[in-house]
N, C-alpha and C positions, 0 to 999 in steps of 0.2 A: 601864299605868293609877299602885301604888304609890304617883309614882302607884302605887298601889296595886300595882300590878305589880310591883313590886319581888325582884328575886328576891333577898333573902337565905338562899332555903331550896336552895339552888341545889348542892350536892352531892349530893344523891338524888333522880330524876325524882319517888318517890312524895312527896316533901315537896313538893315542886313543885304536885304536881292540888291537896294538901292548901289550899299559901295560893291559891290563883287562887281554889277554890270557900270556906274562909275570910272572904276578904274584897277578893269579889266585890259588890260596893254597891252589885249593883240595886236603882234602890231610890225609891219612889212615898213619899208621905202617908201617916201613918199617919190613917185615917177619924177610929177609936175620940176621939184627942187631938182631932183636928176640933169633933169634934162632943162631945165637951167642950167647950170655947172659947167656941162659937156658943151653950150652956145658959147659961153666963157671963155674955154679952153682955146674952141677953135676957132673963137674974132683973134686971140693972143700970138697963131702961130699952129702952123699944122703939124698934131701930133702925133705919130709914125708907131706909137705902143700897141700893144694888142687889145681889140676889146675887149678882150676878159678882165687886162691886165685896169684897165678903166671902169668897167664897171665894179670892181670891186671897189676898189679907192672908191667909188660913188657910194658903195655901202658904207663899209667902211666911213667913212666922214660927212656922209647925211644927219645930220640931228633929227628928220623929220618922219615919223615910224602910222603910214596908216594903213589899217586892213578891217574886211567884215570883222562880226563876231558871231554864235548860235551858241541855240542851245533846245533845246529841246526836252519838255519834264510834263505830268500830267497834274499840272500846275498851271505856267504858264501858253503851254499846247507848245511849236514853233518860233521860235526868238529868232531874230534878223535883226540886223544893226553894224554901221560901221565905229572906229576910235581912229581919233587923228592926235597923236601925240607927241611930245618938242624933247629931245632929252638932251638934260650939257650938262657936263664935272662941271662945280663952283670952284671948287680943286684940286690938287692934282693930288689929295693924297684922298679926293673922299669921292664915291660911290658915286655916280650916275647921276642927278636930280631927275624925276621926272614929272612933266603939265598935260593929261590928258582934255580932250572932249570928246564925248559921246550919248549918242542917241540909239535908239533900238524900239521895234515895232515887233509883234509876235501876231499868229493868227487864232489870236486870241480879243485880239484890238485893242493889247494892252500900248503904254507906248510906256517910255521915260529912257532920262537922261539928262545928264548935269557934266560937270568939269570936278575935278580932283587934280591935285598936286600931294608931290613925297620929294621934300628937300632931305638934302644932306650936306653938310658944309662942319669945315673947322673939324678936317682928316675923318671922320662923322661921328663928330667925337658932339655936334647938332643936328638936331630931326627931327622934321616938323610933317608934318600931313594936315592937307586943308581939303572940302569939298565939299560941295554945293549940291544939291541935282532936286528931282519931283520927279511921280510918278502916276501915270493909273493906269489901275491892273486890276484887269476883270480874272478873276483866279474859278478853274475848274476845278475839282480834287473829285477823285472816284470813289474814294472812303473819305467822307468827310468826317476828323476826330476823331476815328476808330469806331463811326455809326453805321456806315455800309452803306449810307447814302449819298447819292451821287450830291456835288453842289457849287451853285454859280457863288460867286460874291466879288464884289465890286472896293478897291481900297483906294484910296487916294491919298500920297505924304509928299511930304513937302521938306526938305533934313537940309540942317546942318552940321558942319561936326569937327573937330580938329585933335590932335595929339599932338604935341612938346616935348620930347627926349632930352635930361641935357646931362651929358657924363659925371659922372661923381668918381671917379679914381680909373686908372687905368686897371687894365683885367675885365675892362667890358662892362664894367657899374653904371649905369641907368638907372634917370629917375625924372621922373613930366607929372603935364598938365593933360586930362583930358577936359571934353564938353560936345553935349549934341544937345537939340532943337531941332523935335517934331515934329508935323498937325500930323498926325493920323486918322483914317476916320475909317471907320468900314460901313458898308453897306450891303445887304443885299436884299429880294422878294420871297412872301409864300409864307413856305415854316422855313425855311434854312432861314432865312429873317428872327423871324421869330427865338427860334431858335441862339442867335447871337444875340439878342437882344434877354433871353431869357437866363447864360448865364456868363452877360457883363462880355466880352466880344465887339464891344462900339465904338474898336478907336476913344485915343486919347489926346489932349496936348501933352508933349514931357520935354519937358528941361533937365538934365541932366548936367552935373561936374564931377571929376571924380580923378585920382592921384594913382600916379603909373608906375611901377619899380624890378626894373630891368634886364638878367643877366646875360649877359650878348657877348657866346667865344666865337660864332660864327665868321667863318672865312670870307662867306663872298653872299650879302644881304639879299642875291633876286635867284642866285642860284648855289644853295651852301656844299658843299662835300664834306667838311668835318667840323667839330664843334658845337654847342646848343645853345636853345633861347629858351632863359625863361622867363614868365610877364605874371606876375601880380594884377592887379589893375580888376577896380568898381566904378562903380555911376553909382551918385546917389542925385537921386531925383525931388526933386520940394515945389511944391507952389508957388515958393517965395521969390524965384525962380523962373517965372510965370508959365508954368503946365499948372495941369487940372490933379495929375496927381503926386502925390509921395509916396516913394518906396528904394531899396535898397538890389543893386547886381555887383555882386563881381565871380570874378574869373580870376584860374588860376590853368598856364598854359606852359607846356616845354615839348619842347618840338627840340628832335637829337639824330647830327648827322653821320653816317660811317659812309667812308669809302672805302671801298671793298680794293685795291688799290692789284692782288693778281688776280681778280678778275673780273675777265672782258669777254665783251662776244663787238664780229666783224672786224672792224679793220677801224675805229677809232682808239684814240690817243686822251681820249678821256675817261677815268676813274666805273667806274657803276658805283652808286652811293642807297645805301638801306638810310629809312627815314622816319622818324617813329614821334608818333604825336599823339601825348595826353592829354582830356581836356575835358576843364567846368565851367559852368556855369549854378549860381545861384542865387534865391533870390530872399528879400523878406517883407508882405506887406504889402508885393506886386497883387497886382488887378491881375483879369486872366490874359487880359491884350500883353501882359508883359511876362508868361511867364515863357520855360527855358522849351526852344523845341529842339527835336533834334534834326543833327546839322550832318550828317556823314553824307556822302554823294551819292546822290540815286532817289533820296529822300525828300517833299517840299516841302516850303521851311513854310511852317507853321497849322503843317498837316498834326502832327504828335505832338501836344505842350502839360508842361509836369513843373510843376517849383521849381525842380535840380534839377538838370544832365548833366551827361558827365562819356565819355570815348575813349577810346586808343583807336588808331591809324594806324600802319605800317604802307611806306609807299616807297617800288624798287623803280629805281632810275637805272635804263640799263642801255646804254650809247653804242649806235653801231657804225658812225661814219660820224667826218669829223660837224654836220649838220641832223641828222635824225637820230631816232631811237627811239625805247617800245619805252613803253610805262605800266607796272602794275600796280593793284594797293589792292587794303583788303583789312578791316574795323569789325568794331560792333561800340554801339552806343547799349547808356542805361536810365530809363526817367525814374528816379523814384521819390518823395515827400508827399505829393497829393496831385491830384488829376486834373480836372475844369470841373470835373463836379464835385470835388471835395472829398474826394474817398482816398485818405490811404496808400501809394502801393512802391511798392522796392520792386530790384535790379530783376532779380526772381524770376519776374513774369510780365516785366517790360524793355526788355533787349532789338535791338537792333542791326540785326548784320549789313552789313555791305561787301561788295567787291564789286572790281573794275580794271578795267584795261584800255590802252592807245597807243597811241605813236605822241611822239615829241618831235619838234624840233625848230632850231638855235638857228633864233630868228635877227639877230645882231650878238658877238659872239663879247666883240671886249668889255660890253654893257651886262653878258651872260643875259638879255631877253631874248626868253622863246616858250610858242607854244605850245598845247596839249591838248591831245583830238582826243577823247575817249570817251566809252561806254559805261553805264555803272549801274547797278541790279542792287537793288534790295531786297525784305523780305517782301512778301505778298505781289501784289503790282505794284511794289518804288520802284521806278526806272529814271534812266537821265538820261541824255548823249551831252558832251558840254568840248567848245573850241574857244581855250582860254587861255589869258596870261599868265603865267608862269605856274609853277607848282599849286597841289594845295594846299601846302604848307609849307 
C-alpha cells in the first residue's frame, strides 16, 4: 500500500495498527456528490446521453471516495468502520494525492479514528505523508506472548507522524526525514496485568526522528506492475525529544514487481503481477514495548515480540475482468536476537509461515485505487479476514 502502507510508525506496534486504520483508503465514489452533479446537469438542459455513460463520467470525475471497512482477527475481533477521502492530482505529472478521515469500532468495544494525507507534487519529486489519530483498544489474545494463556488488555494510543521525501537525482533516488510522537499505555487486570508489569510491557511516551533513503523505480505508486522500491530508514527515540525512553530502531525494506505479460486470466487486459518483499526491523536498547512484532498477514500485532524480526512475502495479483481480480500470497517470518524473557533466540526455532487468498476490485482506474477482500492463515490459531485499500506492499 502506502503506498499508504509505508510503515513510518514502525517503532511501536499499536501505532502500526493506527496507521493501517487511518490510511486504509478503501474507496467508493460518494453518491451524494454524484447526485449534486446530476442535478446541475439537468438544470442546464436536457441530457440525452445513456444513463450508463453519465454514471461512468460521474465515477471518473468525482474526487470523493466513501466506503465501509472491515477486519477480523483474534486481537480486535470483528471490526467495522467507514472512510471518507478526497483525491486530487496536484500537477499533471504527479500521482493523485489523497486526504482521508477514518473511524472504526469492533465487537471488543475498541474505537479508533484519525486523519491522514499522502501528497505528491513536482512530478512526484516531492512526497509528504501526514497522520494524526487516537484509539482505545481492548485486545483479546488466544495465546498471549506465546504463553498459551488467553488474555484481555487495554491500549490507549495517541499518535502524530510525518514523512517527507525529496528527489536527490533522476533515476528514483530520494532522501528525507520522518518523525513520530506516540503516547502509548497498556493496561490489564489480574494475572495478565501482573505479567505485563513483570516483563515491562506497560507502555510509554516515545518521540523519535529519523532519516530515510529510498530508491524507487516503480511504474506506479499504488498499483505497481514493474520496478522496485528499496527503503532504508530509522527512528531515534530520545528522552530529549520529550519521550520517556531512548532507543533506536532501523528498517530495511525491498519490494520488487514483475508483470507476467504472457499470462492472463479471464478477459482482463491488465497483466498479472508477481510482487516480492524482503523486510527487516532491528532494535538497539529498546524497552520490551518497543520490540519487533511479527507483521505477516494473519498474525496479531504484538502477540509475538523479539528484539529483531524479518520476513519474506510473495504476492500474486491476477486480474480477471476490467475491475475484478484474484490475489494469493504466502511468506515466512523469523524472530531473532532476544525474546521478552531475555533468552537468545534464532530463526531456526522461531519461524512464522503465512498463506492466504482473496479477490480485488479496481474502484478508480485512473488513480489505481483498489480494494482487497482476503483471508490469511498463520500457524496454530493465527488467522484473519481483511477488507482493505490497496496491496499489502
